[in-house]
N, CA, C, O and the ligand as a Tripos MOL2 file, in Angstrom:
@<TRIPOS>MOLECULE
protein
  289   287    73     0     0
PROTEIN
NO_CHARGES

@<TRIPOS>ATOM
      1 N          21.2750    1.9380   22.4590 N.3       1 MET1
      2 CA         20.1050    2.8210   22.5440 C.3       1 MET1
      3 C          18.8180    2.0160   22.6250 C.2       1 MET1
      4 O          18.5780    1.1050   21.8330 O.2       1 MET1
      5 N          18.0160    2.3710   23.5830 N.am      2 GLU2
      6 CA         16.7520    1.6450   23.7510 C.3       2 GLU2
      7 C          15.8320    1.8010   22.5520 C.2       2 GLU2
      8 O          15.1200    0.8770   22.1580 O.2       2 GLU2
      9 N          15.8710    2.9990   21.9860 N.am      3 VAL3
     10 CA         14.9770    3.2840   20.8520 C.3       3 VAL3
     11 C          15.3320    2.3870   19.6600 C.2       3 VAL3
     12 O          14.4510    1.8530   18.9860 O.2       3 VAL3
     13 N          16.6300    2.2350   19.4150 N.am      4 GLU4
     14 CA         17.0530    1.3960   18.3010 C.3       4 GLU4
     15 C          16.6440   -0.0570   18.5090 C.2       4 GLU4
     16 O          16.2190   -0.7340   17.5730 O.2       4 GLU4
     17 N          16.7740   -0.5180   19.7210 N.am      5 GLU5
     18 CA         16.3660   -1.8840   20.0350 C.3       5 GLU5
     19 C          14.8820   -2.0880   19.7600 C.2       5 GLU5
     20 O          14.4620   -3.0870   19.1770 O.2       5 GLU5
     21 N          14.1230   -1.1250   20.1910 N.am      6 LEU6
     22 CA         12.6770   -1.1810   20.0000 C.3       6 LEU6
     23 C          12.3490   -1.2250   18.5090 C.2       6 LEU6
     24 O          11.5050   -2.0080   18.0710 O.2       6 LEU6
     25 N          13.0190   -0.3840   17.7460 N.am      7 ASN7
     26 CA         12.7650   -0.3370   16.3130 C.3       7 ASN7
     27 C          13.1000   -1.6540   15.6220 C.2       7 ASN7
     28 O          12.3620   -2.1030   14.7450 O.2       7 ASN7
     29 N          14.2050   -2.2680   16.0120 N.am      8 SER8
     30 CA         14.5720   -3.5190   15.3580 C.3       8 SER8
     31 C          13.6020   -4.6370   15.7490 C.2       8 SER8
     32 O          13.3260   -5.5380   14.9580 O.2       8 SER8
     33 N          13.0950   -4.5640   16.9690 N.am      9 ASN9
     34 CA         12.0790   -5.5360   17.3690 C.3       9 ASN9
     35 C          10.8170   -5.3820   16.5380 C.2       9 ASN9
     36 O          10.2170   -6.3650   16.1030 O.2       9 ASN9
     37 N          10.4340   -4.1600   16.3300 N.am     10 LEU10
     38 CA          9.2300   -3.8850   15.5520 C.3      10 LEU10
     39 C           9.4000   -4.3500   14.1160 C.2      10 LEU10
     40 O           8.4610   -4.8520   13.4980 O.2      10 LEU10
     41 N          10.6100   -4.1780   13.5920 N.am     11 ALA11
     42 CA         10.8670   -4.5410   12.1980 C.3      11 ALA11
     43 C          10.7210   -6.0320   11.9620 C.2      11 ALA11
     44 O          10.3870   -6.4620   10.8580 O.2      11 ALA11
     45 N          10.9700   -6.8200   12.9950 N.am     12 HIS12
     46 CA         10.8810   -8.2660   12.8380 C.3      12 HIS12
     47 C           9.4710   -8.7950   13.0480 C.2      12 HIS12
     48 O           9.1710   -9.9530   12.7540 O.2      12 HIS12
     49 N           8.6340   -7.9420   13.5510 N.am     13 ARG13
     50 CA          7.2550   -8.3770   13.7670 C.3      13 ARG13
     51 C           6.4410   -8.1640   12.5060 C.2      13 ARG13
     52 O           6.7040   -7.2640   11.7080 O.2      13 ARG13
     53 N           5.4550   -9.0140   12.3550 N.am     14 GLN14
     54 CA          4.5920   -8.8850   11.1930 C.3      14 GLN14
     55 C           3.3870   -8.0360   11.5640 C.2      14 GLN14
     56 O           2.4810   -8.4630   12.2790 O.2      14 GLN14
     57 N           3.4180   -6.8280   11.0520 N.am     15 PHE15
     58 CA          2.3120   -5.9330   11.3180 C.3      15 PHE15
     59 C           1.3060   -5.9800   10.1920 C.2      15 PHE15
     60 O           1.6570   -6.0880    9.0160 O.2      15 PHE15
     61 N           0.0780   -5.8980   10.5710 N.am     16 GLU16
     62 CA         -0.9280   -5.7930    9.5390 C.3      16 GLU16
     63 C          -1.1810   -4.3280    9.2760 C.2      16 GLU16
     64 O          -1.3250   -3.5230   10.1970 O.2      16 GLU16
     65 N          -1.2320   -4.0020    8.0040 N.am     17 GLU17
     66 CA         -1.4790   -2.6130    7.6310 C.3      17 GLU17
     67 C          -2.6860   -2.5540    6.7110 C.2      17 GLU17
     68 O          -3.0560   -3.5350    6.0660 O.2      17 GLU17
     69 N          -3.2770   -1.3890    6.6730 N.am     18 THR18
     70 CA         -4.4500   -1.2320    5.8250 C.3      18 THR18
     71 C          -4.0350   -0.9490    4.3970 C.2      18 THR18
     72 O          -3.3560    0.0370    4.1090 O.2      18 THR18
     73 N          -4.4580   -1.8340    3.5090 N.am     19 CYS19
     74 CA         -4.1780   -1.6740    2.0940 C.3      19 CYS19
     75 C          -5.0510   -0.5480    1.5420 C.2      19 CYS19
     76 O          -6.2480   -0.4810    1.8240 O.2      19 CYS19
     77 N          -4.4370    0.3340    0.7550 N.am     20 ILE20
     78 CA         -5.1980    1.4680    0.2320 C.3      20 ILE20
     79 C          -6.1800    1.0570   -0.8590 C.2      20 ILE20
     80 O          -7.1040    1.8080   -1.1740 O.2      20 ILE20
     81 N          -5.9930   -0.1140   -1.4340 N.am     21 ILE21
     82 CA         -6.8690   -0.5350   -2.5320 C.3      21 ILE21
     83 C          -8.0480   -1.3620   -2.0290 C.2      21 ILE21
     84 O          -9.1980   -1.0090   -2.2910 O.2      21 ILE21
     85 N          -7.7890   -2.4460   -1.3190 N.am     22 CYS22
     86 CA         -8.9000   -3.2770   -0.8390 C.3      22 CYS22
     87 C          -9.3720   -2.8330    0.5480 C.2      22 CYS22
     88 O         -10.4200   -3.2700    1.0230 O.2      22 CYS22
     89 N          -8.6020   -1.9720    1.1820 N.am     23 GLU23
     90 CA         -8.9200   -1.4210    2.5010 C.3      23 GLU23
     91 C          -9.0580   -2.4930    3.5820 C.2      23 GLU23
     92 O          -9.7690   -2.3150    4.5710 O.2      23 GLU23
     93 N          -8.3690   -3.6000    3.3700 N.am     24 ASN24
     94 CA         -8.3260   -4.6510    4.3700 C.3      24 ASN24
     95 C          -6.9800   -4.6270    5.0780 C.2      24 ASN24
     96 O          -5.9910   -4.1160    4.5530 O.2      24 ASN24
     97 N          -6.9630   -5.1860    6.2680 N.am     25 LEU25
     98 CA         -5.7060   -5.3090    6.9880 C.3      25 LEU25
     99 C          -4.9470   -6.5100    6.4620 C.2      25 LEU25
    100 O          -5.4430   -7.6360    6.5130 O.2      25 LEU25
    101 N          -3.7510   -6.2760    5.9600 N.am     26 LYS26
    102 CA         -2.9490   -7.3570    5.3970 C.3      26 LYS26
    103 C          -1.5360   -7.3110    5.9720 C.2      26 LYS26
    104 O          -0.9740   -6.2350    6.1770 O.2      26 LYS26
    105 N          -0.9680   -8.4890    6.2310 N.am     27 PRO27
    106 CA          0.3780   -8.5220    6.8130 C.3      27 PRO27
    107 C           1.4910   -8.3100    5.7810 C.2      27 PRO27
    108 O           2.5930   -7.8890    6.1340 O.2      27 PRO27
    109 N           1.2050   -8.6000    4.5140 N.am     28 LYS28
    110 CA          2.2670   -8.4980    3.5130 C.3      28 LYS28
    111 C           1.8890   -7.5670    2.3830 C.2      28 LYS28
    112 O           0.7480   -7.5430    1.9220 O.2      28 LYS28
    113 N           2.8770   -6.8020    1.9490 N.am     29 GLY29
    114 CA          2.6160   -5.8940    0.8510 C.3      29 GLY29
    115 C           3.7980   -4.9810    0.6130 C.2      29 GLY29
    116 O           4.8780   -5.1750    1.1700 O.2      29 GLY29
    117 N           3.5740   -3.9870   -0.2190 N.am     30 ILE30
    118 CA          4.6370   -3.0390   -0.5210 C.3      30 ILE30
    119 C           4.2240   -1.6500   -0.0470 C.2      30 ILE30
    120 O           3.0420   -1.3390    0.0970 O.2      30 ILE30
    121 N           5.2340   -0.8390    0.1870 N.am     31 HIS31
    122 CA          4.9590    0.5400    0.5770 C.3      31 HIS31
    123 C           5.1970    1.4750   -0.5910 C.2      31 HIS31
    124 O           6.2200    1.4240   -1.2730 O.2      31 HIS31
    125 N           4.2340    2.3100   -0.7860 N.am     32 LEU32
    126 CA          4.3240    3.3070   -1.8380 C.3      32 LEU32
    127 C           4.1790    4.6510   -1.1370 C.2      32 LEU32
    128 O           3.1050    4.9960   -0.6430 O.2      32 LEU32
    129 N           5.2650    5.3950   -1.1010 N.am     33 TYR33
    130 CA          5.2810    6.6140   -0.3150 C.3      33 TYR33
    131 C           4.8940    6.2530    1.1210 C.2      33 TYR33
    132 O           5.5730    5.4480    1.7580 O.2      33 TYR33
    133 N           3.8220    6.8330    1.6290 N.am     34 THR34
    134 CA          3.4320    6.5240    3.0040 C.3      34 THR34
    135 C           2.3100    5.4980    3.0470 C.2      34 THR34
    136 O           1.8330    5.1380    4.1230 O.2      34 THR34
    137 N           1.8920    5.0310    1.8890 N.am     35 SER35
    138 CA          0.7670    4.1080    1.8390 C.3      35 SER35
    139 C           1.2080    2.6720    1.6380 C.2      35 SER35
    140 O           2.3660    2.3860    1.3340 O.2      35 SER35
    141 N           0.2540    1.7830    1.8170 N.am     36 PHE36
    142 CA          0.5290    0.3660    1.7830 C.3      36 PHE36
    143 C          -0.3900   -0.3370    0.7890 C.2      36 PHE36
    144 O          -1.6000   -0.1100    0.7680 O.2      36 PHE36
    145 N           0.2040   -1.1850   -0.0240 N.am     37 ILE37
    146 CA         -0.5800   -1.9940   -0.9640 C.3      37 ILE37
    147 C          -0.2610   -3.4530   -0.6770 C.2      37 ILE37
    148 O           0.9040   -3.8500   -0.6920 O.2      37 ILE37
    149 N          -1.2820   -4.2500   -0.4170 N.am     38 CYS38
    150 CA         -1.0390   -5.6470   -0.0880 C.3      38 CYS38
    151 C          -0.6050   -6.4320   -1.3300 C.2      38 CYS38
    152 O          -0.8420   -6.0050   -2.4600 O.2      38 CYS38
    153 N           0.0210   -7.5620   -1.1090 N.am     39 THR39
    154 CA          0.5450   -8.3560   -2.2290 C.3      39 THR39
    155 C          -0.5800   -8.7920   -3.1710 C.2      39 THR39
    156 O          -0.3830   -8.8660   -4.3840 O.2      39 THR39
    157 N          -1.7490   -9.0770   -2.6150 N.am     40 ASP40
    158 CA         -2.8810   -9.4880   -3.4560 C.3      40 ASP40
    159 C          -3.2400   -8.4010   -4.4630 C.2      40 ASP40
    160 O          -3.4090   -8.6620   -5.6530 O.2      40 ASP40
    161 N          -3.3510   -7.1810   -3.9570 N.am     41 CYS41
    162 CA         -3.7330   -6.0750   -4.8300 C.3      41 CYS41
    163 C          -2.6050   -5.7260   -5.7860 C.2      41 CYS41
    164 O          -2.8490   -5.3180   -6.9220 O.2      41 CYS41
    165 N          -1.3930   -5.8830   -5.3350 N.am     42 GLU42
    166 CA         -0.2460   -5.6070   -6.1880 C.3      42 GLU42
    167 C          -0.2700   -6.5470   -7.3920 C.2      42 GLU42
    168 O          -0.0830   -6.1170   -8.5300 O.2      42 GLU42
    169 N          -0.5010   -7.8280   -7.1290 N.am     43 HIS43
    170 CA         -0.5750   -8.8130   -8.2130 C.3      43 HIS43
    171 C          -1.7660   -8.5390   -9.1210 C.2      43 HIS43
    172 O          -1.6860   -8.6330  -10.3450 O.2      43 HIS43
    173 N          -2.8600   -8.2000   -8.4760 N.am     44 ASP44
    174 CA         -4.0740   -7.8830   -9.2090 C.3      44 ASP44
    175 C          -3.8390   -6.7270  -10.1650 C.2      44 ASP44
    176 O          -4.2420   -6.7550  -11.3280 O.2      44 ASP44
    177 N          -3.1820   -5.7270   -9.6430 N.am     45 LEU45
    178 CA         -2.8930   -4.5200  -10.4130 C.3      45 LEU45
    179 C          -2.0070   -4.8350  -11.6100 C.2      45 LEU45
    180 O          -2.2400   -4.3480  -12.7170 O.2      45 LEU45
    181 N          -1.0020   -5.6440  -11.3770 N.am     46 ILE46
    182 CA         -0.0630   -6.0030  -12.4370 C.3      46 ILE46
    183 C          -0.7690   -6.8080  -13.5420 C.2      46 ILE46
    184 O          -0.4890   -6.6480  -14.7300 O.2      46 ILE46
    185 N          -1.6970   -7.6820  -13.1050 N.am     47 GLN47
    186 CA         -2.3650   -8.5580  -14.0720 C.3      47 GLN47
    187 C          -3.5570   -7.9130  -14.7740 C.2      47 GLN47
    188 O          -4.1010   -8.4590  -15.7340 O.2      47 GLN47
    189 N          -3.9480   -6.7510  -14.2830 N.am     48 THR48
    190 CA         -5.1050   -6.0990  -14.8920 C.3      48 THR48
    191 C          -4.7010   -5.3790  -16.1730 C.2      48 THR48
    192 O          -3.7430   -4.6060  -16.1960 O.2      48 THR48
    193 N          -5.4420   -5.6460  -17.2210 N.am     49 ASP49
    194 CA         -5.1780   -5.0030  -18.4930 C.3      49 ASP49
    195 C          -5.5860   -3.5320  -18.4180 C.2      49 ASP49
    196 O          -6.5520   -3.1780  -17.7420 O.2      49 ASP49
    197 N          -4.8460   -2.6930  -19.1120 N.am     50 THR50
    198 CA         -5.1350   -1.2530  -19.0640 C.3      50 THR50
    199 C          -6.5080   -0.9100  -19.6390 C.2      50 THR50
    200 O          -7.0440    0.1630  -19.3620 O.2      50 THR50
    201 N          -7.0780   -1.8100  -20.4350 N.am     51 SER51
    202 CA         -8.4050   -1.5650  -21.0120 C.3      51 SER51
    203 C          -9.5170   -2.0390  -20.0790 C.2      51 SER51
    204 O         -10.6920   -1.7440  -20.3010 O.2      51 SER51
    205 N          -9.1450   -2.7600  -19.0550 N.am     52 ASP52
    206 CA        -10.1110   -3.2540  -18.0730 C.3      52 ASP52
    207 C         -10.5960   -2.0930  -17.2000 C.2      52 ASP52
    208 O          -9.7810   -1.2980  -16.7330 O.2      52 ASP52
    209 N         -11.9090   -1.9830  -16.9710 N.am     53 PRO53
    210 CA        -12.4300   -0.9060  -16.1120 C.3      53 PRO53
    211 C         -11.8240   -0.9320  -14.7100 C.2      53 PRO53
    212 O         -11.7210    0.0930  -14.0360 O.2      53 PRO53
    213 N         -11.4340   -2.1140  -14.2990 N.am     54 LYS54
    214 CA        -10.8240   -2.2830  -12.9820 C.3      54 LYS54
    215 C          -9.5190   -1.4910  -12.8780 C.2      54 LYS54
    216 O          -9.1390   -1.0260  -11.8040 O.2      54 LYS54
    217 N          -8.8540   -1.3510  -14.0080 N.am     55 TYR55
    218 CA         -7.5800   -0.6540  -14.0350 C.3      55 TYR55
    219 C          -7.7310    0.8130  -13.6330 C.2      55 TYR55
    220 O          -6.9090    1.3490  -12.8880 O.2      55 TYR55
    221 N          -8.7770    1.4500  -14.1260 N.am     56 SER56
    222 CA         -8.9960    2.8540  -13.7640 C.3      56 SER56
    223 C          -9.3840    2.9850  -12.2940 C.2      56 SER56
    224 O          -9.1000    3.9890  -11.6400 O.2      56 SER56
    225 N         -10.0400    1.9440  -11.7980 N.am     57 TYR57
    226 CA        -10.3710    1.9070  -10.3750 C.3      57 TYR57
    227 C          -9.0890    1.9080   -9.5450 C.2      57 TYR57
    228 O          -8.9630    2.6450   -8.5680 O.2      57 TYR57
    229 N          -8.1490    1.0720   -9.9540 N.am     58 PHE58
    230 CA         -6.8560    1.0220   -9.2670 C.3      58 PHE58
    231 C          -6.1280    2.3670   -9.3740 C.2      58 PHE58
    232 O          -5.5590    2.8690   -8.4040 O.2      58 PHE58
    233 N          -6.1660    2.9230  -10.5700 N.am     59 LEU59
    234 CA         -5.4760    4.1990  -10.7750 C.3      59 LEU59
    235 C          -6.0350    5.2880   -9.8700 C.2      59 LEU59
    236 O          -5.2920    6.0970   -9.3130 O.2      59 LEU59
    237 N          -7.3570    5.2920   -9.7350 N.am     60 ASN60
    238 CA         -7.9740    6.2740   -8.8470 C.3      60 ASN60
    239 C          -7.5100    6.1210   -7.4170 C.2      60 ASN60
    240 O          -7.2640    7.1020   -6.7150 O.2      60 ASN60
    241 N          -7.3950    4.8810   -7.0000 N.am     61 LYS61
    242 CA         -6.9140    4.6130   -5.6430 C.3      61 LYS61
    243 C          -5.4710    5.0700   -5.4890 C.2      61 LYS61
    244 O          -5.0800    5.6550   -4.4790 O.2      61 LYS61
    245 N          -4.6900    4.7810   -6.5350 N.am     62 LEU62
    246 CA         -3.2730    5.1270   -6.4760 C.3      62 LEU62
    247 C          -3.0390    6.6260   -6.5520 C.2      62 LEU62
    248 O          -2.0490    7.1370   -6.0280 O.2      62 LEU62
    249 N          -3.9350    7.3100   -7.1940 N.am     63 LYS63
    250 CA         -3.8180    8.7630   -7.3120 C.3      63 LYS63
    251 C          -3.7460    9.4220   -5.9550 C.2      63 LYS63
    252 O          -3.0080   10.3840   -5.7430 O.2      63 LYS63
    253 N          -4.5330    8.8780   -5.0350 N.am     64 LYS64
    254 CA         -4.5440    9.3840   -3.6620 C.3      64 LYS64
    255 C          -3.1520    9.3000   -3.0400 C.2      64 LYS64
    256 O          -2.7590   10.1380   -2.2290 O.2      64 LYS64
    257 N          -2.4230    8.2670   -3.4430 N.am     65 VAL65
    258 CA         -1.1030    8.0320   -2.8800 C.3      65 VAL65
    259 C          -0.0780    8.9390   -3.5110 C.2      65 VAL65
    260 O           0.7260    9.5650   -2.8200 O.2      65 VAL65
    261 N          -0.1080    9.0070   -4.8240 N.am     66 THR66
    262 CA          0.9460    9.7280   -5.5340 C.3      66 THR66
    263 C           0.7120   11.2360   -5.5300 C.2      66 THR66
    264 O           1.6310   12.0080   -5.8020 O.2      66 THR66
    265 N          -0.5190   11.6570   -5.2220 N.am     67 THR67
    266 CA         -0.8010   13.0840   -5.1770 C.3      67 THR67
    267 C          -0.7610   13.5810   -3.7380 C.2      67 THR67
    268 O          -1.5940   13.1980   -2.9160 O.2      67 THR67
    269 N           0.1930   14.4190   -3.4440 N.am     68 PRO68
    270 CA          0.2440   14.9680   -2.0760 C.3      68 PRO68
    271 C          -0.9630   15.8700   -1.8140 C.2      68 PRO68
    272 O          -1.5700   16.4080   -2.7400 O.2      68 PRO68
    273 N          -1.2880   16.0190   -0.5590 N.am     69 GLU69
    274 CA         -2.4510   16.8240   -0.2300 C.3      69 GLU69
    275 C          -2.1480   18.3060   -0.2990 C.2      69 GLU69
    276 O          -2.0810   19.0070    0.7110 O.2      69 GLU69
    277 N          -1.9710   18.7470   -1.5090 N.am     70 ILE70
    278 CA         -1.7390   20.1740   -1.7310 C.3      70 ILE70
    279 C          -2.8630   20.7080   -2.6200 C.2      70 ILE70
    280 O          -3.0470   20.2680   -3.7550 O.2      70 ILE70
    281 N          -3.5880   21.6450   -2.0820 N.am     71 PHE71
    282 CA         -4.7140   22.1830   -2.8400 C.3      71 PHE71
    283 C          -4.3630   23.5810   -3.3510 C.2      71 PHE71
    284 O          -4.7520   24.5940   -2.7700 O.2      71 PHE71
    285 N          -3.6360   23.6020   -4.4240 N.am     72 SER72
    286 CA         -3.2560   24.9070   -4.9480 C.3      72 SER72
    287 C          -3.6210   25.0260   -6.4240 C.2      72 SER72
    288 O          -3.3750   26.0640   -7.0390 O.2      72 SER72
    289 ZN         -5.2230   -4.9550   -0.9110 Zn       73 ZN73
@<TRIPOS>BOND
     1     1     2 1
     2     2     3 1
     3     3     4 2
     4     3     5 am
     5     5     6 1
     6     6     7 1
     7     7     8 2
     8     7     9 am
     9     9    10 1
    10    10    11 1
    11    11    12 2
    12    11    13 am
    13    13    14 1
    14    14    15 1
    15    15    16 2
    16    15    17 am
    17    17    18 1
    18    18    19 1
    19    19    20 2
    20    19    21 am
    21    21    22 1
    22    22    23 1
    23    23    24 2
    24    23    25 am
    25    25    26 1
    26    26    27 1
    27    27    28 2
    28    27    29 am
    29    29    30 1
    30    30    31 1
    31    31    32 2
    32    31    33 am
    33    33    34 1
    34    34    35 1
    35    35    36 2
    36    35    37 am
    37    37    38 1
    38    38    39 1
    39    39    40 2
    40    39    41 am
    41    41    42 1
    42    42    43 1
    43    43    44 2
    44    43    45 am
    45    45    46 1
    46    46    47 1
    47    47    48 2
    48    47    49 am
    49    49    50 1
    50    50    51 1
    51    51    52 2
    52    51    53 am
    53    53    54 1
    54    54    55 1
    55    55    56 2
    56    55    57 am
    57    57    58 1
    58    58    59 1
    59    59    60 2
    60    59    61 am
    61    61    62 1
    62    62    63 1
    63    63    64 2
    64    63    65 am
    65    65    66 1
    66    66    67 1
    67    67    68 2
    68    67    69 am
    69    69    70 1
    70    70    71 1
    71    71    72 2
    72    71    73 am
    73    73    74 1
    74    74    75 1
    75    75    76 2
    76    75    77 am
    77    77    78 1
    78    78    79 1
    79    79    80 2
    80    79    81 am
    81    81    82 1
    82    82    83 1
    83    83    84 2
    84    83    85 am
    85    85    86 1
    86    86    87 1
    87    87    88 2
    88    87    89 am
    89    89    90 1
    90    90    91 1
    91    91    92 2
    92    91    93 am
    93    93    94 1
    94    94    95 1
    95    95    96 2
    96    95    97 am
    97    97    98 1
    98    98    99 1
    99    99   100 2
   100    99   101 am
   101   101   102 1
   102   102   103 1
   103   103   104 2
   104   103   105 am
   105   105   106 1
   106   106   107 1
   107   107   108 2
   108   107   109 am
   109   109   110 1
   110   110   111 1
   111   111   112 2
   112   111   113 am
   113   113   114 1
   114   114   115 1
   115   115   116 2
   116   115   117 am
   117   117   118 1
   118   118   119 1
   119   119   120 2
   120   119   121 am
   121   121   122 1
   122   122   123 1
   123   123   124 2
   124   123   125 am
   125   125   126 1
   126   126   127 1
   127   127   128 2
   128   127   129 am
   129   129   130 1
   130   130   131 1
   131   131   132 2
   132   131   133 am
   133   133   134 1
   134   134   135 1
   135   135   136 2
   136   135   137 am
   137   137   138 1
   138   138   139 1
   139   139   140 2
   140   139   141 am
   141   141   142 1
   142   142   143 1
   143   143   144 2
   144   143   145 am
   145   145   146 1
   146   146   147 1
   147   147   148 2
   148   147   149 am
   149   149   150 1
   150   150   151 1
   151   151   152 2
   152   151   153 am
   153   153   154 1
   154   154   155 1
   155   155   156 2
   156   155   157 am
   157   157   158 1
   158   158   159 1
   159   159   160 2
   160   159   161 am
   161   161   162 1
   162   162   163 1
   163   163   164 2
   164   163   165 am
   165   165   166 1
   166   166   167 1
   167   167   168 2
   168   167   169 am
   169   169   170 1
   170   170   171 1
   171   171   172 2
   172   171   173 am
   173   173   174 1
   174   174   175 1
   175   175   176 2
   176   175   177 am
   177   177   178 1
   178   178   179 1
   179   179   180 2
   180   179   181 am
   181   181   182 1
   182   182   183 1
   183   183   184 2
   184   183   185 am
   185   185   186 1
   186   186   187 1
   187   187   188 2
   188   187   189 am
   189   189   190 1
   190   190   191 1
   191   191   192 2
   192   191   193 am
   193   193   194 1
   194   194   195 1
   195   195   196 2
   196   195   197 am
   197   197   198 1
   198   198   199 1
   199   199   200 2
   200   199   201 am
   201   201   202 1
   202   202   203 1
   203   203   204 2
   204   203   205 am
   205   205   206 1
   206   206   207 1
   207   207   208 2
   208   207   209 am
   209   209   210 1
   210   210   211 1
   211   211   212 2
   212   211   213 am
   213   213   214 1
   214   214   215 1
   215   215   216 2
   216   215   217 am
   217   217   218 1
   218   218   219 1
   219   219   220 2
   220   219   221 am
   221   221   222 1
   222   222   223 1
   223   223   224 2
   224   223   225 am
   225   225   226 1
   226   226   227 1
   227   227   228 2
   228   227   229 am
   229   229   230 1
   230   230   231 1
   231   231   232 2
   232   231   233 am
   233   233   234 1
   234   234   235 1
   235   235   236 2
   236   235   237 am
   237   237   238 1
   238   238   239 1
   239   239   240 2
   240   239   241 am
   241   241   242 1
   242   242   243 1
   243   243   244 2
   244   243   245 am
   245   245   246 1
   246   246   247 1
   247   247   248 2
   248   247   249 am
   249   249   250 1
   250   250   251 1
   251   251   252 2
   252   251   253 am
   253   253   254 1
   254   254   255 1
   255   255   256 2
   256   255   257 am
   257   257   258 1
   258   258   259 1
   259   259   260 2
   260   259   261 am
   261   261   262 1
   262   262   263 1
   263   263   264 2
   264   263   265 am
   265   265   266 1
   266   266   267 1
   267   267   268 2
   268   267   269 am
   269   269   270 1
   270   270   271 1
   271   271   272 2
   272   271   273 am
   273   273   274 1
   274   274   275 1
   275   275   276 2
   276   275   277 am
   277   277   278 1
   278   278   279 1
   279   279   280 2
   280   279   281 am
   281   281   282 1
   282   282   283 1
   283   283   284 2
   284   283   285 am
   285   285   286 1
   286   286   287 1
   287   287   288 2
@<TRIPOS>SUBSTRUCTURE
     1 MET1         2 RESIDUE 1 A MET
     2 GLU2         6 RESIDUE 1 A GLU
     3 VAL3        10 RESIDUE 1 A VAL
     4 GLU4        14 RESIDUE 1 A GLU
     5 GLU5        18 RESIDUE 1 A GLU
     6 LEU6        22 RESIDUE 1 A LEU
     7 ASN7        26 RESIDUE 1 A ASN
     8 SER8        30 RESIDUE 1 A SER
     9 ASN9        34 RESIDUE 1 A ASN
    10 LEU10       38 RESIDUE 1 A LEU
    11 ALA11       42 RESIDUE 1 A ALA
    12 HIS12       46 RESIDUE 1 A HIS
    13 ARG13       50 RESIDUE 1 A ARG
    14 GLN14       54 RESIDUE 1 A GLN
    15 PHE15       58 RESIDUE 1 A PHE
    16 GLU16       62 RESIDUE 1 A GLU
    17 GLU17       66 RESIDUE 1 A GLU
    18 THR18       70 RESIDUE 1 A THR
    19 CYS19       74 RESIDUE 1 A CYS
    20 ILE20       78 RESIDUE 1 A ILE
    21 ILE21       82 RESIDUE 1 A ILE
    22 CYS22       86 RESIDUE 1 A CYS
    23 GLU23       90 RESIDUE 1 A GLU
    24 ASN24       94 RESIDUE 1 A ASN
    25 LEU25       98 RESIDUE 1 A LEU
    26 LYS26      102 RESIDUE 1 A LYS
    27 PRO27      106 RESIDUE 1 A PRO
    28 LYS28      110 RESIDUE 1 A LYS
    29 GLY29      114 RESIDUE 1 A GLY
    30 ILE30      118 RESIDUE 1 A ILE
    31 HIS31      122 RESIDUE 1 A HIS
    32 LEU32      126 RESIDUE 1 A LEU
    33 TYR33      130 RESIDUE 1 A TYR
    34 THR34      134 RESIDUE 1 A THR
    35 SER35      138 RESIDUE 1 A SER
    36 PHE36      142 RESIDUE 1 A PHE
    37 ILE37      146 RESIDUE 1 A ILE
    38 CYS38      150 RESIDUE 1 A CYS
    39 THR39      154 RESIDUE 1 A THR
    40 ASP40      158 RESIDUE 1 A ASP
    41 CYS41      162 RESIDUE 1 A CYS
    42 GLU42      166 RESIDUE 1 A GLU
    43 HIS43      170 RESIDUE 1 A HIS
    44 ASP44      174 RESIDUE 1 A ASP
    45 LEU45      178 RESIDUE 1 A LEU
    46 ILE46      182 RESIDUE 1 A ILE
    47 GLN47      186 RESIDUE 1 A GLN
    48 THR48      190 RESIDUE 1 A THR
    49 ASP49      194 RESIDUE 1 A ASP
    50 THR50      198 RESIDUE 1 A THR
    51 SER51      202 RESIDUE 1 A SER
    52 ASP52      206 RESIDUE 1 A ASP
    53 PRO53      210 RESIDUE 1 A PRO
    54 LYS54      214 RESIDUE 1 A LYS
    55 TYR55      218 RESIDUE 1 A TYR
    56 SER56      222 RESIDUE 1 A SER
    57 TYR57      226 RESIDUE 1 A TYR
    58 PHE58      230 RESIDUE 1 A PHE
    59 LEU59      234 RESIDUE 1 A LEU
    60 ASN60      238 RESIDUE 1 A ASN
    61 LYS61      242 RESIDUE 1 A LYS
    62 LEU62      246 RESIDUE 1 A LEU
    63 LYS63      250 RESIDUE 1 A LYS
    64 LYS64      254 RESIDUE 1 A LYS
    65 VAL65      258 RESIDUE 1 A VAL
    66 THR66      262 RESIDUE 1 A THR
    67 THR67      266 RESIDUE 1 A THR
    68 PRO68      270 RESIDUE 1 A PRO
    69 GLU69      274 RESIDUE 1 A GLU
    70 ILE70      278 RESIDUE 1 A ILE
    71 PHE71      282 RESIDUE 1 A PHE
    72 SER72      286 RESIDUE 1 A SER
    73 ZN73       289 GROUP 0 **** ****
């Protein structure tokens, strides 16, 4: 199947995606639902203490990801 070939080619390429936290295009990171978090922000998030104001900043960003767009 041509489609499968195309997909496997794409999988081997390094795509840059927009990180939901730093909003920069990064080639490496993790996917959370449909969103992307770059490795830098992932490490940052892990190392940030829960009492750090930065932590709530991250949580706010992540809320967008974990909360589906349902306004009910
Ligand atoms: Zn990032």
